[in-house]
Structures are given as C-alpha cells and as structure tokens.
ZAMARGU-4260 file (C-alpha; in steps of 0.2 Angstrom, whole numbers, plus 5000, padded with zeros to 4 digits):
<rodrens>
0) 5000/5000/5000 | 5007/5017/4995 | 5012/5028/5011 | 4997/5039/5015 | 4984/5029/5006
5) 4971/5018/5015 | 4956/5007/5012 | 4942/5001/5023 | 4941/4983/5029 | 4934/4971/5017
10) 4926/4959/5029 | 4910/4967/5035 | 4900/4952/5041 | 4903/4937/5052 | 4904/4925/5037
15) 4920/4934/5030 | 4929/4933/5047 | 4942/4920/5049 | 4953/4914/5063 | 4964/4929/5061
20) 4949/4940/5066 | 4943/4930/5081 | 4945/4936/5098 | 4960/4929/5108 | 4953/4914/5117
25) 4937/4913/5107 | 4931/4900/5095 | 4934/4906/5077 | 4920/4910/5066 | 4918/4902/5049
30) 4934/4895/5044 | 4933/4896/5025 | 4926/4911/5016 | 4913/4910/5002 | 4924/4916/4987
35) 4910/4925/4978 | 4903/4933/4994 | 4920/4939/4999 | 4923/4946/4982 | 4907/4956/4982
40) 4911/4962/5000 | 4928/4968/4995 | 4922/4977/4980 | 4909/4986/4990 | 4921/4990/5004
45) 4934/4997/4992 | 4921/5008/4983 | 4914/5014/4999 | 4931/5021/5005 | 4926/5038/4998
50) 4907/5035/4996 | 4899/5035/5013 | 4881/5031/5005 | 4888/5016/4996 | 4896/5010/5012
55) 4880/5011/5021 | 4872/5000/5008 | 4885/4987/5011 | 4884/4988/5030 | 4865/4987/5029
60) 4867/4969/5021 | 4873/4963/5038 | 4859/4961/5051 | 4871/4962/5065 | 4879/4978/5060
65) 4873/4995/5064 | 4871/5005/5048 | 4885/5017/5045 | 4897/5009/5058 | 4911/4997/5057
70) 4908/4980/5065 | 4918/4976/5080 | 4930/4963/5075 | 4929/4954/5092 | 4914/4947/5100
75) 4920/4953/5117 | 4933/4965/5123 | 4950/4959/5126 | 4955/4957/5144 | 4963/4972/5151
80) 4973/4977/5166 | 4963/4981/5181 | 4973/4997/5183 | 4986/5007/5173 | 4998/5006/5187
85) 4998/4987/5186 | 5003/4988/5168 | 5017/5000/5172 | 5023/4990/5187 | 5022/4974/5177
90) 5033/4981/5163 | 5045/4987/5176 | 5045/4970/5184 | 5048/4961/5167 | 5061/4973/5162
95) 5070/4975/5179 | 5074/4958/5183 | 5089/4946/5183 | 5095/4954/5167 | 5099/4969/5178
100) 5106/4961/5194 | 5114/4945/5186 | 5117/4948/5167 | 5121/4966/5167 | 5136/4965/5180
105) 5141/4948/5171 | 5142/4956/5154 | 5150/4972/5160 | 5163/4961/5169 | 5167/4951/5154
110) 5168/4966/5143 | 5180/4977/5152 | 5169/4986/5165 | 5169/5004/5160 | 5173/4999/5142
115) 5156/4991/5141 | 5146/5005/5150 | 5148/5018/5136 | 5141/5007/5122 | 5128/5001/5134
120) 5121/5019/5137 | 5123/5024/5119 | 5113/5008/5113 | 5100/5011/5127 | 5097/5029/5121
125) 5096/5027/5102 | 5090/5009/5101 | 5083/5002/5117 | 5071/5016/5122 | 5064/5019/5104
130) 5061/5001/5101 | 5052/4999/5118 | 5040/5013/5114 | 5038/5007/5096 | 5033/4989/5103
135) 5022/4997/5116 | 5013/5007/5103 | 5011/4992/5091 | 5003/4981/5104 | 4991/4995/5111
140) 4985/5001/5094 | 4980/4984/5088 | 4976/4975/5104 | 4986/4960/5097 | 5000/4949/5103
145) 5017/4948/5094 | 5011/4936/5080 | 4994/4944/5075 | 5001/4961/5076 | 5009/4958/5060
150) 4993/4960/5051 | 5001/4976/5048 | 5014/4968/5036 | 5008/4950/5033 | 5024/4946/5024
155) 5035/4946/5040 | 5023/4938/5052 | 5036/4925/5055 | 5045/4938/5066 | 5032/4934/5079
160) 5035/4916/5078 | 5054/4918/5078 | 5052/4929/5094 | 5042/4916/5102 | 5056/4903/5100
165) 5068/4916/5107 | 5057/4920/5121 | 5054/4901/5125 | 5073/4898/5124 | 5076/4912/5137
170) 5062/4907/5149 | 5067/4889/5150 | 5085/4893/5157 | 5078/4909/5166 | 5068/4898/5177
175) 5083/4887/5181 | 5091/4903/5188 | 5076/4906/5198 | 5078/4888/5205 | 5096/4892/5211
180) 5089/4907/5220 | 5076/4896/5229 | 5090/4884/5234 | 5100/4898/5241 | 5084/4905/5249
185) 5081/4889/5259 | 5100/4887/5264 | 5100/4905/5271 | 5089/4899/5286 | 5104/4889/5292
190) 5112/4895/5309 | 5128/4898/5299 | 5127/4903/5280 | 5134/4887/5272 | 5144/4896/5259
195) 5153/4907/5272 | 5164/4894/5279 | 5174/4880/5270 | 5167/4862/5272 | 5182/4852/5269
200) 5173/4836/5272 | 5160/4839/5258 | 5164/4851/5245 | 5180/4862/5249 | 5198/4858/5244
205) 5214/4865/5251 | 5213/4881/5241 | 5196/4886/5249 | 5196/4902/5260 | 5182/4907/5271
210) 5172/4921/5264 | 5167/4927/5281 | 5184/4928/5287 | 5198/4940/5285 | 5211/4927/5279
215) 5224/4933/5266 | 5221/4925/5249 | 5235/4918/5238 | 5234/4917/5219 | 5227/4899/5220
220) 5214/4903/5233 | 5196/4902/5230 | 5182/4910/5241 | 5171/4897/5250 | 5156/4905/5241
225) 5164/4901/5224 | 5168/4883/5229 | 5151/4881/5237 | 5142/4886/5221 | 5152/4876/5209
230) 5156/4861/5219 | 5141/4859/5230 | 5126/4868/5222 | 5130/4864/5203 | 5142/4850/5205
235) 5148/4857/5188 | 5155/4846/5175 | 5173/4849/5169 | 5167/4846/5151 | 5152/4839/5142
240) 5161/4828/5130 | 5152/4813/5136 | 5135/4821/5141 | 5128/4833/5153 | 5123/4820/5167
245) 5107/4818/5176 | 5097/4832/5185 | 5101/4836/5203 | 5085/4831/5213 | 5087/4846/5225
250) 5088/4859/5211 | 5074/4849/5202 | 5062/4852/5216 | 5067/4870/5216 | 5064/4871/5198
255) 5047/4863/5200 | 5042/4876/5214 | 5048/4890/5202 | 5036/4884/5188 | 5022/4882/5201
260) 5023/4900/5206 | 5024/4905/5188 | 5008/4895/5184 | 4998/4903/5198 | 5005/4920/5193
265) 4999/4918/5175 | 4983/4907/5177 | 4971/4922/5177 | 4981/4932/5164 | 4984/4950/5167
270) 4971/4950/5181 | 4983/4940/5192 | 5000/4945/5186 | 4996/4963/5188 | 4993/4961/5206
275) 5009/4951/5209 | 5018/4966/5200 | 5016/4977/5215 | 5028/4967/5225 | 5039/4960/5211
280) 5043/4978/5205 | 5046/4987/5221 | 5053/4975/5234 | 5070/4972/5225 | 5075/4991/5227
285) 5075/4989/5246 | 5087/4975/5246 | 5098/4982/5232 | 5101/4998/5242 | 5105/4989/5257
290) 5118/4978/5249 | 5126/4993/5241 | 5127/5002/5258 | 5137/4987/5264 | 5147/4984/5248
295) 5154/5002/5248 | 5161/5000/5265 | 5172/4985/5261 | 5190/4987/5259 | 5195/4989/5241
300) 5177/4993/5235 | 5183/5009/5227 | 5194/5000/5216 | 5180/4989/5210 | 5169/5004/5207
305) 5183/5013/5197 | 5184/4997/5186 | 5166/4998/5183 | 5165/5017/5178 | 5183/5019/5170
310) 5182/5016/5151 | 5196/5007/5142 | 5195/5017/5126 | 5203/5004/5115 | 5189/4992/5119
315) 5177/5004/5111 | 5184/4999/5094 | 5180/4980/5098 | 5163/4976/5089 | 5160/4962/5101
320) 5158/4975/5115 | 5145/4984/5105 | 5137/4967/5101 | 5136/4963/5120 | 5129/4980/5124
325) 5115/4978/5111 | 5111/4960/5117 | 5111/4966/5135 | 5099/4980/5131 | 5087/4968/5122
330) 5088/4956/5136 | 5086/4969/5150 | 5072/4979/5142 | 5065/4963/5134 | 5063/4972/5118
335) 5063/4961/5102 | 5055/4946/5112 | 5037/4951/5108 | 5033/4952/5127 | 5031/4971/5127
340) 5019/4970/5112 | 5009/4957/5121 | 5008/4967/5138 | 5003/4983/5129 | 4989/4974/5119
345) 4979/4973/5136 | 4979/4992/5138 | 4966/5004/5136 | 4967/5011/5118 | 4971/5029/5124
350) 4983/5024/5138 | 4999/5035/5138 | 5012/5023/5133 | 5023/5037/5128 | 5026/5042/5146
355) 5027/5024/5152 | 5041/5021/5139 | 5052/5034/5147 | 5048/5029/5165 | 5052/5010/5162
360) 5068/5013/5152 | 5075/5025/5165 | 5070/5013/5179 | 5079/4999/5169 | 5095/5009/5167
365) 5096/5016/5184 | 5093/4998/5191 | 5107/4991/5180 | 5119/5005/5186 | 5113/5001/5204
370) 5117/4983/5202 | 5133/4987/5194 | 5140/4998/5208 | 5134/4985/5221 | 5143/4970/5212
375) 5159/4979/5208 | 5161/4986/5225 | 5160/4968/5231 | 5172/4962/5217 | 5184/4976/5222
380) 5184/4969/5240 | 5188/4952/5233 | 5202/4958/5222 | 5209/4967/5237 | 5209/4951/5247
385) 5216/4941/5233 | 5229/4954/5229 | 5225/4954/5211 | 5216/4964/5198 | 5197/4965/5198
390) 5196/4957/5181 | 5204/4941/5188 | 5193/4939/5203 | 5180/4926/5197 | 5173/4917/5182
395) 5159/4925/5173 | 5142/4916/5169 | 5129/4914/5182 | 5143/4912/5195 | 5145/4931/5196
400) 5128/4933/5205 | 5129/4917/5215 | 5147/4920/5221 | 5150/4939/5223 | 5133/4943/5231
405) 5134/4928/5244 | 5152/4934/5248 | 5145/4951/5253 | 5131/4943/5263 | 5144/4932/5272
410) 5153/4948/5278 | 5138/4955/5286 | 5142/4955/5304 | 5124/4958/5310 | 5111/4945/5306
415) 5118/4939/5289 | 5105/4926/5288 | 5091/4939/5287 | 5099/4949/5273 | 5103/4932/5264
420) 5084/4928/5265 | 5079/4945/5259 | 5092/4945/5245 | 5087/4928/5238 | 5069/4932/5240
425) 5072/4948/5230 | 5081/4938/5216 | 5067/4926/5215 | 5054/4940/5214 | 5064/4948/5200
430) 5064/4932/5191 | 5045/4929/5193 | 5042/4947/5186 | 5052/4944/5170 | 5048/4926/5167
435) 5029/4930/5169 | 5030/4943/5156 | 5040/4932/5144 | 5029/4916/5147 | 5013/4926/5145
440) 5019/4931/5127 | 5021/4912/5123 | 5004/4908/5130 | 4995/4922/5121 | 5002/4916/5104
445) 4996/4899/5108 | 4979/4905/5113 | 4978/4915/5097 | 4982/4900/5086 | 4971/4888/5095
450) 4957/4899/5102 | 4946/4884/5105 | 4957/4878/5119 | 4954/4885/5136 | 4968/4897/5142
455) 4970/4887/5158 | 4975/4871/5148 | 4987/4881/5138 | 4995/4888/5153 | 4996/4871/5161
460) 5004/4863/5146 | 5016/4878/5144 | 5022/4877/5162 | 5024/4858/5162 | 5034/4858/5146
465) 5045/4872/5153 | 5048/4862/5168 | 5053/4847/5158 | 5065/4857/5147 | 5072/4866/5162
470) 5078/4849/5169 | 5092/4850/5157 | 5099/4866/5166 | 5100/4858/5183 | 5112/4844/5177
475) 5131/4845/5180 | 5133/4851/5162 | 5118/4863/5163 | 5128/4879/5164 | 5137/4874/5148
480) 5120/4872/5140 | 5114/4888/5147 | 5128/4899/5140 | 5126/4891/5123 | 5107/4894/5123
485) 5110/4911/5129 | 5121/4915/5114 | 5112/4907/5100 | 5094/4908/5107 | 5094/4925/5116
490) 5106/4935/5107 | 5111/4932/5089 | 5093/4929/5082 | 5086/4944/5091 | 5097/4956/5081
495) 5090/4950/5064 | 5072/4949/5070 | 5073/4967/5077 | 5080/4974/5061 | 5066/4966/5051
500) 5053/4972/5063 | 5059/4990/5062 | 5061/4990/5043 | 5043/4982/5042 | 5035/4996/5052
505) 5044/5011/5047 | 5048/5007/5029 | 5035/4995/5023 | 5020/5000/5032 | 5028/5017/5032
510) 5033/5029/5046 | 5020/5042/5040 | 5006/5029/5043 | 5014/5024/5059 | 5016/5042/5066
515) 4998/5045/5060 | 4992/5030/5070 | 5001/5036/5086 | 4994/5054/5083 | 4977/5046/5083
520) 4979/5035/5098 | 4990/5046/5109 | 4988/5064/5102 | 5007/5066/5102 | 5018/5074/5088
525) 5034/5065/5089 | 5051/5074/5086 | 5066/5071/5076 | 5074/5060/5089 | 5061/5046/5087
530) 5060/5047/5068 | 5079/5047/5066 | 5081/5031/5078 | 5066/5022/5070 | 5070/5026/5051
535) 5089/5026/5051 | 5099/5023/5067 | 5091/5006/5073 | 5091/4997/5056 | 5108/5004/5050
540) 5116/5003/5067 | 5111/4985/5071 | 5115/4979/5054 | 5132/4987/5055 | 5136/4980/5072
545) 5129/4963/5067 | 5140/4962/5051 | 5155/4968/5060 | 5153/4955/5074 | 5150/4941/5061
550) 5166/4946/5052 | 5176/4946/5069 | 5165/4931/5075 | 5171/4922/5090 | 5163/4905/5094
555) 5156/4904/5111 | 5166/4894/5124 | 5163/4890/5143 | 5177/4895/5155 | 5189/4896/5140
560) 5184/4878/5135 | 5177/4874/5118 | 5160/4864/5117 | 5159/4848/5108 | 5155/4849/5089
565) 5138/4842/5092 | 5134/4856/5104 | 5138/4870/5091 | 5128/4861/5078 | 5113/4861/5090
570) 5116/4880/5094 | 5116/4884/5075 | 5100/4874/5073 | 5091/4884/5086 | 5096/4900/5077
575) 5091/4893/5060 | 5074/4887/5066 | 5070/4904/5073 | 5076/4914/5058 | 5068/4901/5047
580) 5051/4905/5053 | 5052/4922/5044 | 5055/4913/5028 | 5042/4899/5030 | 5029/4911/5035
585) 5033/4923/5021 | 5030/4908/5009 | 5014/4903/5018 | 5008/4921/5016 | 5011/4921/4998
590) 5002/4905/4996 | 4986/4910/5004 | 4986/4928/4997 | 4972/4932/4985 | 4979/4936/4967
595) 4981/4928/4950 | 4999/4931/4948 | 5015/4930/4959 | 5017/4949/4958 | 4999/4952/4964
600) 5002/4941/4978 | 5018/4949/4982 | 5010/4966/4983 | 4996/4960/4994 | 5007/4952/5007
605) 5017/4969/5009 | 5000/4978/5013 | 4991/4979/5029 | 4977/4966/5030 | 4959/4973/5030
610) 4957/4968/5048 | 4972/4979/5053 | 4968/4993/5065 | 4960/4997/5082 | 4949/4982/5088
615) 4935/4991/5097 | 4921/4997/5085 | 4921/5015/5092 | 4940/5017/5090 | 4940/5009/5073
620) 4926/5020/5066 | 4935/5036/5071 | 4951/5029/5064 | 4943/5026/5047 | 4936/5043/5047
625) 4952/5051/5051 | 4961/5041/5037 | 4949/5048/5025 | 4953/5065/5031 | 4972/5062/5030
630) 4970/5055/5012 | 4961/5070/5007 | 4973/5082/5016 | 4960/5090/5027 | 4967/5085/5044
</rodrens>
C-alpha cells in the first residue's frame, strides 16, 4: 500500500471473518470464506472508501451491523489490566529483573567494565528506548499479541514466531536461575550461612578460604562462596564431551516450585500477574540499596567501582563489546522478544504509553547501574583480598551473581541470615516478574492460534513443558548448555528479528502511517529523535554491528573451553529454526494471498490486512474517518 493511502476493511460480516479475526481465546467464526461473497464484499468496501452512502448500503446487508458503523472485530473486549499502574509495574517487573542484577554485571565484567558502560548507554538511548516505545505502541494500537500484530505487514509475520522461539529459549533457562535462588533462599535459614565457611569434608579443597573471614588469599585461593556454588550447588562438570549428566534432585524440586509459582501468577492472565507486580517491581530496590550500603564500606570497594566506571578506550573499537551492549539492552528491556507487544495489547486504547516508555527505560537503566555499583564494590573487595586485579577475581556466567553477592552477605556482621533471606527472595521476585512477562507472550500466541482451547489448559501445558525442558539446566553440564542457549537463542537471532521488525513498520507500512496512528491514539507529535532512531539509526546501526561482529565472530566457549562439535551444531540449529520461521511464514503468506499472479500476491502480502487497525468498533470507526481526512489532506 502506498504511504498515506488507506482502504476500509473488506470483511464486514461474520461470514467473512476467519481465525485471524477471532478474539483471543474465542472460537473462530467460519473457517473458509465463500469466494463469491468475499469478492462482492471487497468490491463494495473498496468503493465505499470515499462513498459513505455506498458504504451504508454494504453495511445494511449485515443484520448484526449498525448502519454506518464498522463492525467490532471481536465478540467481546480483550482482557485488560485492572489498573494502569499494574501495567506500568508489570513492565518494570519484566524489564527490571535478573537481566539487571545478574546479566548486566556479568556482561560488564566480561567486557572490560567501564569499556562496556559507554556502548551500553549509547545503545539504550538510540536503540533500546525507541524500540520499547515502538513495541508498546504496536501492541496497544492493535490489541494483538506479537504474531497477529503483523497483520500490519503479513509478509513478516514469521518475526512473531521467531520471537516466540527466542522467548521460550530464554524462559526455560531463566527459570533454572530462579531455581538456584530458591535453593540459596532455603539454605539461608541455616544458623551459619553454608557458603561462608569451607566444608572440607563435603565440597571444599585445600585452596578454599572462608568468605566470612579476613584470611589473606593467595593466587590459587578460591572463596568458599565460589567453591560452594560450583562444587556443591551445581556439581559442575569439567566438560560435556560425554553428556551433561542427570538432573540434581534438589535443584529439580526448586525448579518445580519456580514453575508452580509462575503458573499461579499467570493462570488468570493480566488480572493475576498485575497484582503480583506490586511486590515484584518494588521490593528488589529495598534489598539492592541495602547491599550497596554494605558493599561500599568494604576494603577495596573503590577499586572495583573505578573498574566499573573507567572506560578502556581501546575496547570501544571492539565490535564484540558493542554486540554485547545491544544484546544486554534487548535482554534487560525485553525488547525484540514480543513480550512488550503482548503486555501493551491489554491496555486501554488511549493509555499514555509514551510516558510509560520513558519511565520504564529510565528505571531499567538506573537499576542496572545500581546493580553494577553493588557488584563491583564487592568484586573490588575480593580483588583486594586476593591481591589481584578486579578482572581476575571470578569466572563469569551465572557464578557472578551466586558468588559475589553471597560473599558480601557472608561479611555482614549483623544477622547475615536475614539479609541472605531478603536478597534471595528479591532475586526470586525479580525472576518471577520477568519470566511471567515472557511466558505470558508464549501463552498468548498459543491461545491466538488455538482459540478453542481454554487458556487454563494452555497455561498448564506451557508450564509443564517448561519444567521438563528446564531439567536440562540443573544437570552437572547445565551451565554449559545455558551459556550456549543464551548465545544462540537469546542474542544472535534477536538482532536479525529486530532489524526486520523496524524496517517492516517504518519502511514497509511506512513511518508516515505509523506516526499518524500514534497521533490518533495518543495525540502526540513525535520529534526528530524518534524518527531518526526508527528510520535510520536502529536498522543501520544494528545491521552494521551485526555484520562487523560476524566478520570478527568468536565462537562461544565456557570458561575458556570449547564445546563439543555436536553442541555447536545444536546451537546453530536453534538459530536457523528461529530465523527460518520468517522465511516459512513469508512463503505461507504468499500461498494463501488472493491474486492471480505472483506479483499480485507479492504486493498483497506487503500491505496491511483489511482487519488491521483498532479492535474496538468505536475506535476503529473514528480511525477510518480520520484516514479519509488524511488521504484528502483535510486534517
């Protein structure tokens, strides 16, 4: 469709609605259209675009439609948030999660501390925040999840399915991290924190040094927190050449508990998850500020903080640092995974998501920095005790959160058990907030595609399957698999999907059309910042970073060790399946498109479907009227 031109929907009666038009969770109407009837309806609708009287005649043929009004596409209104604050807190809970407290310090640590901070802030400003607002607007305007929203450009609906696979990949290992927090939470009720002292009879070796003590470390020494995590909690495998082992029964029970909590959070949709967000979004800040207060008082903390904020300018030329910054921004804000589109689809049509985008992105940034200052103050203390550089203190991966934070807790001289309980409760609540948002997106997509199946059954099936897959991550080789899936499933493919998403909205559907939709919905006129980011910086910047990173590609390793060849094949297969959905769905769209020739079909799949637009009848009618004014240049 040429930019600035529009046409009214073709399907004006219940017989021409297909499963794409049915309400989420409702049974679809007639599955197959009567070809002749559809042709007549289409012809009448197109001619009616600028002939209101003819449009009324077409509408009058439908007994269920009020003359002169567009039919409401759904039989019932879509479920909505009980209160706008619940939407805001749910988005904060989803965005501000383990990605900030665990992944951000880990990524900064592995990419030179301050060398990572500058790219991260640049990416967040010119890519993360604009993408967040764009996805919020897409979901709220259409009231669709991350697959059906692509009625706007049917050719790329595979983006939604690719995002679902990426989301599912992240959720499955994300819940395994939640299981670790449950394990530590239970162990925090011991009279003495078990990781604070070396247990030479069970898991410690001669290099172990008590985390709670003031013992001088040698170069070979390891904190008791580190040995406790690797040797006792994970029983981590030295390699996975001969398999990953069997699931640990203790962590399996913790994983089961995590999925049960997630199930009860999601069972009633946004009505239940919105209530949980009051706690999951606010409680973590109390604990983080408490830990920061303790961390900065430790000897050597200043050196750790300086490492965090001092840039290594030569690192700015390393494309892998920028690649890591974009991946972290996507992971932290949850952009590119489809979850934001899904959350916004439950909003009131006029809700001010422009304001929310600023609040959420700022909260996410400040939380990442807060977690960074906290963790690096602790790393500075560990470096001081080891008499080494901060960059040599601990291994990366999930160990950064489950070693450094417990080390700090072990040094609390006043009721360390209380702070440990609060801290791991905070980590768990962070996990619930993020995992609920991501899993909700998967459930919504499945309910959209199988509307006759009750949402309760879909939720049960999703959580059960998630638990079974998650057992892989609680094996001795589970952390190896986690890092591999994170690389191929949560980072690489999101780049490509976001590039396609941005180009589809701003260059195929057209930025002019998108800005007019936003003007109609929010009554805002966006400035050059948003236009520049959407039209140019995001697609060009991401493409450039992606190409540069692929040229200088470094195959993922775990602790410096390479994976077996079969593991790399599995990782690439995950990426190919996710990106392959774009190609498969494009071919499917061409196949089902009306049109006698390939060129006609190609033109159709790059135009919005007739059912694209606001769902509610009142909003849709006003939007159609406004489009006519825009087309005539009278508005």
